[in-house]
C-alpha positions as CSV (number, residue, x, y, z in Angstrom):
1,X,1.5,12.4,5.8
2,X,1.5,14.5,2.7
3,X,2.5,13.4,-0.8
4,X,4.6,16.5,-1.5
5,X,7.9,14.6,-1.3
6,X,9.4,11.2,-0.3
7,X,10.9,12.8,2.9
8,X,7.4,14.0,3.8
9,X,6.2,10.4,3.8
10,X,8.6,9.6,6.7
11,X,7.6,12.6,8.8
12,X,4.5,13.6,10.7
13,X,2.1,15.8,8.8
14,X,2.7,19.0,10.7
15,X,0.9,21.4,8.5
16,X,-1.3,23.1,11.1
17,X,-0.5,24.6,14.5
18,X,-2.8,24.7,17.5
19,X,-3.2,27.1,20.3
20,X,-1.5,26.3,23.6
21,X,-4.9,25.4,25.1
22,X,-4.9,22.3,22.9
23,X,-2.1,19.9,23.9
24,X,-1.5,16.2,24.5
25,X,-3.5,13.4,22.9
26,X,-7.0,13.4,21.5
27,X,-8.6,10.0,21.1
28,X,-10.9,9.7,18.1
29,X,-11.9,6.1,18.5
30,X,-12.1,3.7,15.6
31,X,-13.0,6.4,12.9
32,X,-10.6,9.1,11.7
33,X,-12.5,12.0,10.2
34,X,-13.7,15.5,11.1
35,X,-16.9,14.3,12.7
36,X,-14.9,11.9,15.0
37,X,-12.6,14.8,16.0
38,X,-15.6,17.1,16.7
39,X,-17.1,14.4,18.9
40,X,-13.8,13.9,20.7
41,X,-13.6,17.6,21.4
42,X,-17.2,18.1,22.6
43,X,-17.1,19.6,26.1
44,X,-13.4,20.4,25.8
45,X,-11.8,23.9,25.9
46,X,-9.9,22.8,22.8
47,X,-11.8,23.4,19.6
48,X,-11.4,22.8,15.9
49,X,-10.6,26.4,15.3
50,X,-7.9,26.4,18.0
51,X,-6.4,23.2,16.5
52,X,-6.3,24.5,13.0
53,X,-6.2,28.3,13.3
54,X,-5.2,28.7,9.6
55,X,-8.6,27.4,8.6
56,X,-9.7,24.6,6.2
57,X,-9.9,22.1,9.1
58,X,-11.7,19.5,6.9
59,X,-8.7,19.3,4.5
60,X,-6.2,19.2,7.3
61,X,-8.0,16.4,9.1
62,X,-8.4,14.4,5.9
63,X,-4.7,14.7,5.1
64,X,-3.8,13.7,8.7
65,X,-6.1,10.7,8.5
66,X,-5.1,9.5,5.0
67,X,-1.3,10.2,5.0
68,X,-0.1,10.6,8.6
69,X,-2.2,8.1,10.7
70,X,-1.5,4.9,8.7
71,X,1.9,3.5,7.6
72,X,2.5,4.5,4.0
73,X,3.4,1.6,1.8
74,X,6.5,3.4,0.6
75,X,7.9,3.6,4.1
76,X,8.4,-0.2,4.1
77,X,11.0,-0.3,1.4
78,X,11.9,3.3,1.3
79,X,11.3,4.5,-2.3
80,X,8.8,4.4,-5.2
81,X,11.5,2.9,-7.4
82,X,12.0,-0.1,-5.1
83,X,8.3,-0.7,-4.8
84,X,7.6,-0.5,-8.6
85,X,10.6,-2.7,-9.5
86,X,9.6,-5.3,-6.9
87,X,6.0,-5.4,-8.1
88,X,7.2,-6.0,-11.7
89,X,9.5,-8.9,-10.6
90,X,12.8,-7.1,-10.5
91,X,14.6,-5.0,-8.0
92,X,17.6,-5.6,-5.7
93,X,16.2,-8.8,-4.2
94,X,15.9,-10.4,-7.7
95,X,18.8,-8.7,-9.5
96,X,21.0,-7.1,-6.9
97,X,24.6,-8.0,-6.0
98,X,24.1,-8.4,-2.3
99,X,22.9,-11.5,-0.5
100,X,19.2,-12.2,-0.1
101,X,19.3,-11.5,3.7
102,X,20.8,-8.1,3.1
103,X,18.4,-7.1,0.4
104,X,15.3,-8.1,2.4
105,X,16.6,-6.8,5.8
106,X,14.5,-3.6,5.9
107,X,11.3,-5.4,5.0
108,X,12.1,-8.2,7.4
109,X,12.4,-5.7,10.2
110,X,9.0,-4.3,9.4
111,X,7.5,-7.8,9.4
112,X,9.2,-8.6,12.8
113,X,8.3,-5.3,14.5
114,X,5.4,-3.5,12.9
115,X,3.4,-5.7,10.5
116,X,1.0,-6.9,13.2
117,X,0.1,-3.5,14.7
118,X,0.1,-1.1,11.7
119,X,-2.6,-0.2,9.1
120,X,-0.7,0.0,5.8
121,X,-2.1,2.4,3.2
122,X,-2.6,1.5,-0.4
123,X,0.6,2.4,-2.3
124,X,0.5,6.1,-3.5
125,X,3.5,8.2,-4.5
126,X,4.2,11.9,-5.1
127,X,6.3,11.0,-8.1
128,X,3.3,9.7,-10.0
129,X,0.8,12.5,-9.5
130,X,1.9,14.8,-12.4
131,X,2.4,11.9,-14.8
132,X,-0.9,10.2,-13.9
133,X,-2.9,13.3,-14.4
134,X,-1.3,14.1,-17.7
135,X,-1.7,10.6,-19.1
136,X,-5.2,9.4,-18.3
137,X,-4.4,7.6,-15.0
138,X,-6.3,10.1,-12.9
139,X,-5.7,12.7,-10.3
140,X,-3.8,10.5,-7.9
141,X,-0.4,9.0,-7.1
142,X,-1.1,5.3,-7.6
143,X,1.5,3.1,-9.4
144,X,0.1,1.6,-12.6
145,X,-0.1,-1.9,-11.2
146,X,-2.6,-0.8,-8.5
147,X,-4.5,2.2,-9.8
148,X,-7.8,2.0,-7.8
149,X,-9.1,5.4,-9.0
150,X,-12.6,4.6,-10.3
151,X,-12.7,7.8,-12.3
152,X,-9.3,7.3,-14.1
153,X,-9.6,6.6,-17.8
154,X,-6.8,4.1,-17.5
155,X,-7.6,2.8,-14.0
156,X,-6.5,-0.8,-13.5
157,X,-8.6,-2.2,-10.6
158,X,-12.2,-2.2,-11.6
159,X,-12.6,-5.8,-10.3
160,X,-11.2,-5.0,-6.8
161,X,-8.9,-7.9,-7.1
162,X,-5.1,-8.2,-7.1
163,X,-2.8,-11.1,-7.6
164,X,0.9,-12.0,-7.5
165,X,2.4,-14.8,-9.5
166,X,5.9,-15.9,-8.6
167,X,8.1,-18.1,-10.7
168,X,11.0,-19.0,-8.5
169,X,12.2,-19.1,-4.9
170,X,15.3,-18.1,-3.0
171,X,14.7,-21.3,-0.9
172,X,14.7,-24.9,-1.9
173,X,10.9,-25.4,-1.3
174,X,8.7,-23.9,-4.0
175,X,5.0,-24.5,-3.9
176,X,4.0,-24.9,-7.6
177,X,0.3,-24.3,-7.1
178,X,-0.8,-23.0,-10.5
179,X,-0.5,-23.3,-14.3
180,X,0.0,-20.2,-16.4
181,X,-2.4,-20.3,-19.4
182,X,-2.0,-17.1,-21.4
183,X,-1.3,-13.4,-21.1
184,X,-2.5,-10.4,-23.2
185,X,0.6,-8.2,-23.0
186,X,-1.4,-5.1,-23.9
187,X,-3.0,-5.2,-20.5
188,X,0.2,-4.4,-18.7
189,X,2.2,-2.0,-20.9
190,X,3.6,0.0,-18.0
191,X,5.3,-3.2,-16.8
192,X,6.4,-4.9,-20.1
193,X,6.7,-1.8,-22.3
194,X,4.9,-3.7,-25.1
195,X,1.9,-2.1,-26.9
196,X,0.3,-5.3,-28.2
197,X,1.1,-9.0,-28.1
198,X,0.1,-12.3,-26.7
199,X,1.9,-15.0,-24.8
200,X,0.6,-18.6,-24.6
201,X,2.2,-21.0,-22.1
202,X,2.5,-24.7,-22.0
203,X,1.4,-25.1,-18.4
204,X,4.7,-26.8,-17.5
205,X,6.2,-23.6,-16.0
206,X,6.6,-23.5,-12.3
207,X,4.5,-20.8,-10.7
208,X,2.9,-19.8,-7.4
209,X,0.0,-17.4,-7.5
210,X,-1.8,-15.8,-4.6
211,X,-4.4,-13.1,-4.6
212,X,-7.2,-11.3,-2.7
213,X,-10.3,-9.2,-3.2
214,X,-11.6,-6.2,-1.3
215,X,-14.8,-4.3,-0.8
216,X,-15.0,-0.5,-1.4
217,X,-13.9,1.2,1.8
218,X,-11.7,-1.6,3.1
219,X,-9.0,0.1,5.1
220,X,-7.0,-3.0,5.4
221,X,-6.4,-3.8,1.7
222,X,-2.9,-2.3,1.9
223,X,-2.1,-4.8,4.5
224,X,-3.4,-7.6,2.4
225,X,-1.4,-6.3,-0.6
226,X,1.8,-6.3,1.5
227,X,1.0,-9.9,2.8
228,X,0.4,-11.0,-0.8
229,X,3.6,-9.5,-2.2
230,X,6.6,-8.4,-0.1
231,X,5.8,-10.7,2.7
232,X,5.8,-13.7,0.4
233,X,9.3,-12.7,-0.9
234,X,10.8,-12.3,2.5
235,X,9.3,-15.3,4.3
236,X,9.0,-17.8,1.4
237,X,11.7,-16.5,-0.9
238,X,9.2,-16.1,-3.8
239,X,10.2,-13.8,-6.6
240,X,10.3,-13.3,-10.3
241,X,7.5,-12.6,-12.8
242,X,5.8,-14.5,-15.5
243,X,7.5,-13.3,-18.7
244,X,5.7,-10.3,-20.1
245,X,3.6,-9.8,-17.0
246,X,4.1,-7.9,-13.7
247,X,4.8,-10.1,-10.7
248,X,2.0,-8.3,-8.8
249,X,-0.8,-6.2,-10.1
250,X,-4.6,-5.8,-10.2
251,X,-5.9,-8.9,-11.8
252,X,-6.8,-7.1,-15.1
253,X,-3.1,-6.8,-15.8
254,X,-2.2,-10.4,-14.8
255,X,-2.0,-13.6,-16.9
256,X,-4.8,-16.1,-16.9
257,X,-4.0,-18.9,-14.5
258,X,-5.7,-22.1,-13.3
259,X,-5.5,-21.3,-9.6
260,X,-4.4,-18.7,-7.0
261,X,-4.3,-19.1,-3.3
262,X,-6.5,-16.6,-1.4
263,X,-5.3,-14.5,1.5
264,X,-6.9,-12.0,3.8
265,X,-6.1,-9.5,6.6
266,X,-8.4,-8.2,9.3
267,X,-7.9,-5.6,12.0
268,X,-9.4,-5.3,15.5
269,X,-9.3,-2.7,18.3
270,X,-8.5,0.1,15.8
271,X,-8.0,3.4,17.5
272,X,-6.9,6.8,16.1
273,X,-5.2,9.5,18.0
274,X,-4.4,13.1,17.2
275,X,-1.4,14.5,19.2
276,X,-0.6,18.2,19.8
277,X,3.0,19.1,20.5
278,X,3.1,21.2,23.7
279,X,6.0,23.3,22.5
280,X,5.1,23.9,18.8
281,X,1.4,23.3,18.7
282,X,1.8,21.0,15.7
283,X,-0.8,18.3,15.1
284,X,0.1,14.8,14.1
285,X,-1.9,11.6,13.8
286,X,-1.3,8.0,14.7
287,X,-3.2,4.7,15.3
288,X,-3.1,1.4,17.1
289,X,-4.5,-1.9,15.8
290,X,-4.2,-5.6,16.1
291,X,-3.8,-7.2,12.6
292,X,-4.5,-10.8,11.7
293,X,-3.4,-12.4,8.4
294,X,-4.5,-15.7,7.0
295,X,-5.7,-17.9,4.1
296,X,-9.2,-17.7,2.8
297,X,-9.1,-20.7,0.4
């Protein structure tokens, strides 16, 4: 899927056309890249040049693997605005006029039907590309809460760790598992719109914090982020942010707390497939996987 527009994120990336000799499904195995495609096509009458007659096959395959094969984070709620507001502790679920069940219905459908068999990409949005490039956040479309670009002047995830801290629940049971100590508001200006200030907390405030870490190259970190954030809201009713801090962000932007539960996600039997439309010759990408989510301490 491309990042050209929001609608493009809900459509197959159909930017290259193949010759009629290439049709049907091409299984790439557990790796999605040009080398895996070349291996899959070895001995076949279908070739890279036939699949991508316009040239630049490497770029086309990279885009298919990054934006078409996985589920884009934005597809779960539908828009960048909903994702950004949710991660900052607001949005329709927290502030909307509808009932909780109505506001979380779309995410709940994803949990019920797709969460366990989809690789979720790290959140990236077309709307952020121009702004990020012009303001020191790098050549990318990451939201400020989760900017993992290592070359960005104002990147926010150098520690490869993210956390959510919720302060209330839609339901009666709220697991108050942590004390909030302090927060440097200058660390999260894109969330609180404050240039410089400090908050110090008494420790009496109710809060539930949960987080995770990842290694470079972890393709399942988007799944873990979903499990840490939107899943907790839908299933446990957790919502709301610590005053002056985002509800969910890389740990550099979050308040200092005494504890955070640890969660993880792992995938097995991952398989990528390129499909060629027999009528149009357009190439799209998909995958299958079995996801497992759990606690790590």
